[in-house]
C-alpha distance (Angstrom), angle and dihedral (degrees) to the residues before:
residue distance angle dihedral
X1 . . .
X2 3.82 . .
X3 3.76 89.4 .
X4 3.79 93.0 48.7
X5 3.82 91.1 52.1
X6 3.80 89.3 46.2
X7 3.81 90.5 52.3
X8 3.82 95.0 49.2
X9 3.80 95.3 44.0
X10 3.77 93.1 46.2
X11 3.80 92.9 47.9
X12 3.81 95.3 53.0
X13 3.80 94.6 40.4
X14 3.79 94.5 50.2
X15 3.80 98.9 40.3
X16 3.77 106.6 34.9
X17 3.78 96.8 34.1
X18 3.81 89.0 66.4
X19 3.77 93.5 45.1
X20 3.82 88.7 56.6
X21 3.80 91.4 52.6
X22 3.79 92.6 45.5
X23 3.80 93.4 58.2
X24 3.78 100.5 37.3
X25 3.78 102.9 31.4
X26 3.77 103.7 30.1
X27 3.86 95.9 146.8
X28 3.80 90.8 64.7
X29 3.82 96.0 36.9
X30 3.79 93.7 100.5
X31 3.80 90.1 54.4
X32 3.78 91.4 47.6
X33 3.78 92.9 49.4
X34 3.81 89.0 76.0
X35 3.77 90.6 49.1
X36 3.79 88.8 48.6
X37 3.77 91.2 55.8
X38 3.81 91.3 47.2
X39 3.79 93.8 49.4
X40 3.77 91.4 45.9
X41 3.80 90.8 50.1
X42 3.79 91.2 50.6
X43 3.77 89.7 48.6
X44 3.80 90.8 51.0
X45 3.80 90.3 53.1
X46 3.80 91.4 48.1
X47 3.78 89.4 49.0
X48 3.80 90.3 52.2
X49 3.83 91.0 57.0
X50 3.80 97.7 35.0
X51 3.83 96.0 87.5
X52 3.83 89.2 56.5
X53 3.78 88.0 72.5
X54 3.81 88.1 65.8
X55 3.78 90.2 65.2
X56 3.84 88.7 55.2
X57 3.77 90.4 51.4
X58 3.81 89.8 49.3
X59 3.79 91.2 55.5
X60 3.80 91.1 69.9
X61 3.83 112.8 60.6
X62 3.81 90.2 -161.3
X63 3.78 97.1 58.4
X64 3.79 129.3 89.1
X65 3.78 95.2 -89.0
X66 3.76 91.5 51.4
X67 3.79 89.5 49.2
X68 3.82 89.2 55.5
X69 3.80 88.9 53.7
X70 3.81 92.2 49.4
X71 3.78 91.8 45.8
X72 3.81 95.1 52.3
X73 3.79 91.9 43.2
X74 3.79 89.4 51.0
X75 3.82 90.1 54.9
X76 3.79 99.2 44.9
X77 3.78 105.5 18.9
X78 3.78 110.7 -172.3
X79 3.79 131.4 -41.2
X80 3.80 113.1 -120.5
X81 3.81 90.9 -160.3
X82 3.79 95.5 53.0
X83 3.80 115.9 122.6
X84 3.80 96.8 20.7
X85 3.82 95.0 115.9
X86 3.79 130.0 80.0
X87 3.79 129.3 -115.6
X88 3.84 102.2 31.4
X89 3.83 87.6 -173.8
X90 3.82 86.2 78.5
X91 3.81 90.3 66.0
X92 3.80 98.0 43.6
X93 3.82 113.6 94.8
X94 3.78 117.2 -121.9
X95 3.84 91.4 -138.4
X96 3.77 133.5 -120.0
X97 3.79 125.6 92.3
X98 3.80 93.3 -17.5
X99 3.82 94.7 56.3
X100 3.79 91.6 44.3
X101 3.84 86.0 63.2
X102 3.84 90.8 49.6
X103 3.78 89.9 -112.4
X104 3.81 96.1 -51.5
X105 3.78 90.3 130.1
X106 3.83 109.5 104.4
X107 3.81 92.3 99.4
X108 3.82 96.5 37.8
X109 3.84 98.1 50.7
X110 3.81 91.9 152.9
X111 3.79 99.0 140.8
X112 3.78 137.4 40.1
X113 3.81 93.7 -82.6
X114 3.83 85.5 77.2
X115 3.80 85.4 90.1
X116 3.78 90.1 79.2
X117 3.83 95.2 46.8
X118 3.81 114.1 26.0
X119 3.79 125.2 11.1
X120 3.82 90.8 -159.9
X121 3.79 90.8 71.4
X122 3.81 98.5 84.0
X123 3.82 95.5 71.2
X124 3.84 90.7 55.1
X125 3.79 99.0 45.8
X126 3.80 114.5 125.1
X127 3.81 94.0 -149.9
X128 3.77 140.4 16.5
X129 3.79 112.4 -102.3
X130 3.78 142.1 -168.4
X131 3.81 118.2 -165.6
X132 3.77 141.1 177.2
X133 3.79 124.4 -157.8
X134 3.80 136.6 -165.6
X135 3.79 122.3 -171.6
X136 3.79 126.1 -176.4
X137 3.78 103.2 -149.4
X138 3.80 131.9 -179.5
X139 3.83 116.2 -28.2
X140 3.82 109.5 -34.7
X141 3.80 94.3 -16.1
X142 3.79 114.7 126.2
X143 3.81 131.3 -174.4
X144 3.79 123.2 -157.0
X145 3.79 120.4 -171.0
X146 3.79 141.6 172.9
X147 3.79 130.1 -173.6
X148 3.79 138.7 -179.9
X149 3.80 130.8 -171.2
X150 3.79 136.2 176.9
X151 3.79 136.5 178.4
X152 3.80 129.2 -144.5
X153 3.78 106.8 -171.9
X154 3.78 106.1 -64.8
X155 3.80 93.6 -10.5
X156 3.80 121.1 89.2
X157 3.78 127.4 -171.7
X158 3.78 133.0 -179.5
X159 3.78 145.9 163.3
X160 3.77 134.3 -158.3
X161 3.76 144.1 173.3
X162 3.81 130.0 -155.8
X163 3.80 126.0 -171.5
X164 3.80 127.0 -172.5
X165 3.77 119.9 -169.8
X166 3.78 136.1 170.4
X167 3.83 131.6 174.8
X168 3.79 114.0 -97.2
X169 3.82 111.3 -158.1
X170 3.79 127.0 163.0
X171 3.82 128.4 -170.6
X172 3.81 131.1 -164.2
X173 3.78 127.2 -132.3
X174 3.80 91.4 -81.4
X175 3.80 94.0 54.8
X176 3.76 93.3 -105.8
X177 3.80 119.2 142.3
X178 3.77 108.5 -115.7
X179 3.83 102.1 164.7
X180 3.76 134.0 23.5
X181 3.77 141.9 158.0
X182 3.79 134.7 96.8
X183 3.75 134.4 -56.9
X184 3.83 104.4 -141.0
X185 3.77 138.5 -175.1
X186 3.78 123.5 -176.7
X187 3.78 137.7 -178.3
X188 3.79 129.6 -163.6
X189 3.82 116.5 -163.4
X190 3.81 132.5 -163.1
X191 3.80 116.1 -171.4
X192 3.78 135.6 -165.8
X193 3.79 130.2 166.8
X194 3.79 139.5 166.1
X195 3.79 131.1 -152.3
X196 3.82 111.3 -137.3
X197 3.84 126.0 -160.3
X198 3.81 95.1 5.3
X199 3.78 119.5 163.5
X200 3.79 144.3 140.6
X201 3.81 94.9 -70.5
X202 3.81 99.4 30.9
X203 3.79 124.1 46.7
X204 3.80 91.2 -151.3
X205 3.79 133.2 -130.1
X206 3.78 115.7 -74.7
X207 3.79 120.4 -150.8
X208 3.80 116.7 -168.1
X209 3.79 139.3 177.1
X210 3.79 131.5 -161.9
X211 3.81 118.3 -160.8
X212 3.78 108.9 -160.1
X213 3.75 134.5 -171.4
X214 3.82 117.6 -164.4
X215 3.79 132.8 -172.2
X216 3.80 135.0 -170.7
X217 3.81 125.1 -160.9
X218 3.80 132.9 176.2
X219 3.84 135.2 171.3
X220 3.79 123.3 -108.6
X221 3.79 115.6 -81.0
X222 3.80 134.8 -157.4
X223 3.77 136.3 -99.2
X224 3.81 125.5 -124.9
X225 3.79 89.8 -79.2
X226 3.78 93.9 55.9
X227 3.78 95.5 -106.4
X228 3.79 119.3 134.4
X229 3.79 113.8 -111.4
X230 3.78 107.3 -136.3
X231 3.82 111.5 -127.1
X232 3.82 93.2 7.8
X233 3.80 91.0 122.8
X234 3.78 96.1 49.0
X235 3.80 90.8 47.6
X236 3.80 88.6 61.7
X237 3.76 94.9 44.0
X238 3.76 118.6 100.6
X239 3.82 143.4 -172.7
X240 3.78 120.5 -152.4
X241 3.82 141.8 176.2
X242 3.80 122.4 -151.2
X243 3.80 141.5 154.6
X244 3.80 143.1 -137.3
X245 3.80 122.8 -148.5
X246 3.79 122.5 -165.5
X247 3.79 143.2 177.1
X248 3.80 124.7 -160.4
X249 3.80 134.5 177.0
X250 3.79 135.3 168.0
X251 3.77 132.4 -154.4
X252 3.81 142.3 154.0
X253 3.81 120.6 -89.6
X254 3.83 125.3 169.6
X255 3.78 89.5 -23.7
X256 3.80 113.7 -165.7
X257 3.80 98.0 -167.0
X258 3.81 140.8 43.5
X259 3.81 116.1 -106.4
X260 3.77 139.1 118.7
X261 3.82 92.8 -117.9
X262 3.81 118.4 96.5
X263 3.77 113.2 -115.4
X264 3.80 99.1 -153.4
X265 3.81 130.7 58.7
X266 3.79 132.5 179.5
X267 3.80 128.7 -171.0
X268 3.78 142.8 -179.9
X269 3.80 119.0 -161.5
X270 3.79 135.2 179.6
X271 3.79 109.1 -160.2
X272 3.83 133.5 -164.7
X273 3.77 97.2 6.0
X274 3.80 108.8 175.2
X275 3.82 147.6 101.4
X276 3.84 122.4 -65.0
X277 3.79 123.8 -84.3
X278 3.82 114.5 -130.9
X279 3.81 89.4 -22.8
X280 3.81 91.4 -50.2
X281 3.78 119.6 118.7
X282 3.78 120.4 -124.3
X283 3.85 117.6 -116.9
X284 3.79 92.8 -98.9
X285 3.81 116.3 175.9
X286 3.80 143.3 169.1
X287 3.81 115.0 -136.1
X288 3.81 128.8 -164.7
X289 3.78 116.2 -171.6
X290 3.79 144.5 174.0
X291 3.81 133.9 -173.4
X292 3.78 127.5 -168.7
X293 3.82 135.8 -171.9
X294 3.82 109.1 -159.1
X295 3.82 89.8 177.5
X296 3.80 129.2 14.6
X297 3.86 100.6 -97.5
X298 3.82 98.7 40.4
X299 3.80 127.5 75.9
X300 3.80 124.6 -177.1
X301 3.80 119.4 -168.6
X302 3.79 136.4 -176.3
X303 3.80 129.8 -170.4
X304 3.80 126.5 -173.0
X305 3.79 117.2 -163.7
X306 3.80 127.8 -163.7
X307 3.84 110.0 -168.8
X308 3.79 117.9 -148.9
X309 3.80 128.1 -159.6
X310 3.77 100.1 -158.1
X311 3.84 92.6 -166.7
X312 3.81 92.0 57.0
X313 3.80 120.0 2.4
X314 3.82 90.4 -160.1
X315 3.81 88.3 64.6
X316 3.79 93.4 56.2
X317 3.80 116.1 126.2
X318 3.79 119.3 -109.4
X319 3.84 117.7 -89.2
X320 3.79 117.0 -97.2
X321 3.77 138.5 -175.6
X322 3.81 141.1 -148.0
X323 3.79 128.8 -148.5
X324 3.82 122.2 -169.1
X325 3.77 139.6 172.9
X326 3.79 130.3 -163.5
X327 3.79 129.7 -170.8
X328 3.82 129.5 -172.7
X329 3.79 103.4 -140.0
X330 3.79 97.2 -179.2
X331 3.80 132.8 -12.7
X332 3.79 94.6 -80.6
X333 3.81 102.0 31.1
X334 3.80 131.6 68.1
X335 3.78 130.7 175.6
X336 3.80 125.4 -151.8
X337 3.75 137.6 -175.3
X338 3.76 135.0 173.6
X339 3.73 146.3 164.3
X340 3.80 129.8 -148.3
X341 3.78 114.0 -150.5
X342 3.80 102.5 -152.2
X343 3.83 128.7 151.7
X344 3.78 108.8 -100.7
X345 3.81 94.1 -10.5
X346 3.78 110.2 60.1
X347 3.76 114.5 163.8
X348 3.80 136.5 -155.4
X349 3.79 118.9 -160.1
X350 3.78 131.7 -175.4
X351 3.79 124.5 179.9
X352 3.73 150.2 162.6
X353 3.80 135.4 -143.2
X354 3.77 125.0 -155.2
X355 3.81 119.6 -166.7
X356 3.79 125.3 -165.4
X357 3.79 115.5 178.5
X358 3.83 104.5 -70.5
X359 3.79 99.0 0.3
X360 3.83 133.0 66.9
X361 3.81 132.1 -170.2
X362 3.77 125.3 -155.8
X363 3.81 123.9 -164.3
X364 3.80 120.9 -175.0
X365 3.79 133.3 -179.5
X366 3.80 116.4 -158.4
X367 3.78 127.3 -169.6
X368 3.81 117.8 -170.6
X369 3.79 114.7 -151.6
X370 3.80 96.4 -152.1
X371 3.80 105.3 162.7
X372 3.77 141.4 -23.7
X373 3.78 92.2 -102.2
X374 3.79 101.6 44.0
X375 3.77 124.0 73.2
X376 3.81 114.6 -111.0
X377 3.79 112.1 -99.9
X378 3.78 112.8 -115.3
X379 3.80 113.8 -152.1
X380 3.77 138.8 167.9
X381 3.81 130.7 -151.7
X382 3.79 127.9 -167.9
X383 3.78 131.4 -165.7
X384 3.77 138.5 174.6
X385 3.81 122.7 -158.8
X386 3.79 126.8 -165.3
X387 3.78 120.3 -151.7
X388 3.83 106.2 -138.3
X389 3.81 95.2 -176.0
X390 3.77 133.8 -104.8
X391 3.79 100.2 -92.9
X392 3.82 90.8 -109.6
X393 3.82 96.3 -56.8
X394 3.80 94.3 129.3
X395 3.81 92.2 49.6
X396 3.78 90.4 49.1
X397 3.79 91.5 49.8
X398 3.79 90.7 49.4
X399 3.80 92.0 49.8
X400 3.81 92.6 49.1
X401 3.81 90.5 50.7
X402 3.78 90.8 49.7
X403 3.79 91.7 51.5
X404 3.77 91.8 49.8
X405 3.81 91.9 50.8
X406 3.79 91.3 46.7
X407 3.79 87.8 53.2
X408 3.79 91.1 51.7
X409 3.80 90.3 49.7
X410 3.80 92.1 49.7
X411 3.80 91.3 47.6
X412 3.81 91.4 50.5
X413 3.81 88.7 55.7
X414 3.78 93.1 47.8
X415 3.83 96.7 -106.4
X416 3.78 95.8 136.0
X417 3.80 96.7 168.3
X418 3.81 92.8 50.8
X419 3.78 90.7 48.3
X420 3.81 90.6 50.7
X421 3.80 92.6 50.1
X422 3.82 91.8 50.5
X423 3.79 93.1 50.1
X424 3.81 93.6 44.9
X425 3.80 89.5 51.6
X426 3.80 90.1 49.9
X427 3.79 90.3 52.7
X428 3.79 91.3 47.7
X429 3.78 90.1 55.9
X430 3.80 93.7 42.8
X431 3.81 115.8 15.6
X432 3.82 89.8 -171.3
X433 3.80 95.0 60.0
X434 3.82 97.0 115.7
X435 3.83 98.0 -175.9
X436 3.79 90.9 64.1
X437 3.80 91.3 45.9
X438 3.80 90.7 49.9
X439 3.79 90.7 49.8
X440 3.81 91.3 51.8
X441 3.78 89.8 48.8
X442 3.78 88.4 51.6
X443 3.83 89.6 53.3
X444 3.79 90.2 50.3
X445 3.82 91.5 50.7
X446 3.78 89.3 46.1
X447 3.83 90.5 53.6
X448 3.81 92.0 47.2
X449 3.81 89.8 50.9
X450 3.81 90.9 49.8
X451 3.80 91.3 51.2
X452 3.77 91.7 48.2
X453 3.79 91.6 52.0
X454 3.82 89.9 50.0
X455 3.80 90.0 51.1
X456 3.81 90.4 52.0
X457 3.81 90.2 51.7
X458 3.84 90.4 51.8
X459 3.85 90.3 52.6
X460 3.83 90.1 55.9
X461 3.81 90.1 61.1
């Protein structure tokens, strides 16, 4: 809750404080603009280090943070079916925006990290993106990832890779190293999605598919006598193919601001659907999600996950949920926080995002509340995203809007032919621009009405 209060207070103090000065002290606004930048920069730095204080709270089991851990553990206890599926790398977030929301991202899916949560996201991306992710996981485990996505009209495509690795070292009774290397898991992802029924008033329904190939490798290990078993590592290695299927749509609901973007999104995703690996089930799950923007800078998201063990449904893990909130403080700074409510492994995440022109940086701190007796695990993830442009879509949208407004202006002055030409050109550039089509239909109805009136006049004579 401290982080939520910090987010709200910081947002209003940084945004509306400057609006007050702009209106009441305009002569000195230019001078204050430099101070504004300095204060905002200091705030950004303080935000970067703020989540570190959570690790200090976690060190004391009697403090508030420890009480949160005890409370969540008391509700959910542990999950006896946890850890029974193969390829845990499939359940570990790559980082970035999605992890900053504690995984409540299936319905948001507005940047390239969608590839880990909802394959339908690529056909609704505003811009093409390339991103690299680094995630410090448990102990010495690291995860490196990269993803790319692009959109061509209603068609979205993407690709990604994710690699988990951890040192594998074994010693004999005498403390001598007898086996070493790395345990590794990797995933390669190909994505395609298409947005159906999209138009000016309806964002459409996006259907997406990820086809994924995963591998697992480990070095040879020893027997009970400390001797290396030749081929033991390869016998436990595996190669698998699986798929994700997702649906995503956006619409307006109780919208508290004026903008073309839709403020509500809903999604349904089936993840990691495939056959077992060496008699181990994949971490298959069904996700239902919603995100909502009550006001322009704030996004609230919720994901509900139902894990499925396709080898034995009775061995499926317990359902869990994620709740996240994001706030744009200023144009280049966003704050995020989220909590995952999961039996035996609840997680709290706080994060920040810094955007500079064509590049964005995401920093997240995660603390896993595993049990009452273990210390929470403090982790950090980093990501960098590159904006590769929108292939001229924003310029096209702007031009179509200009033509429509020019048509309205011509119509208001009685220049019907000029108005018609503007609206026809707008439709030529964007056949789904319904306002121009409606205006042309209105002109047609107007012409029919004029002809009917002329016919009536002829009948009188």
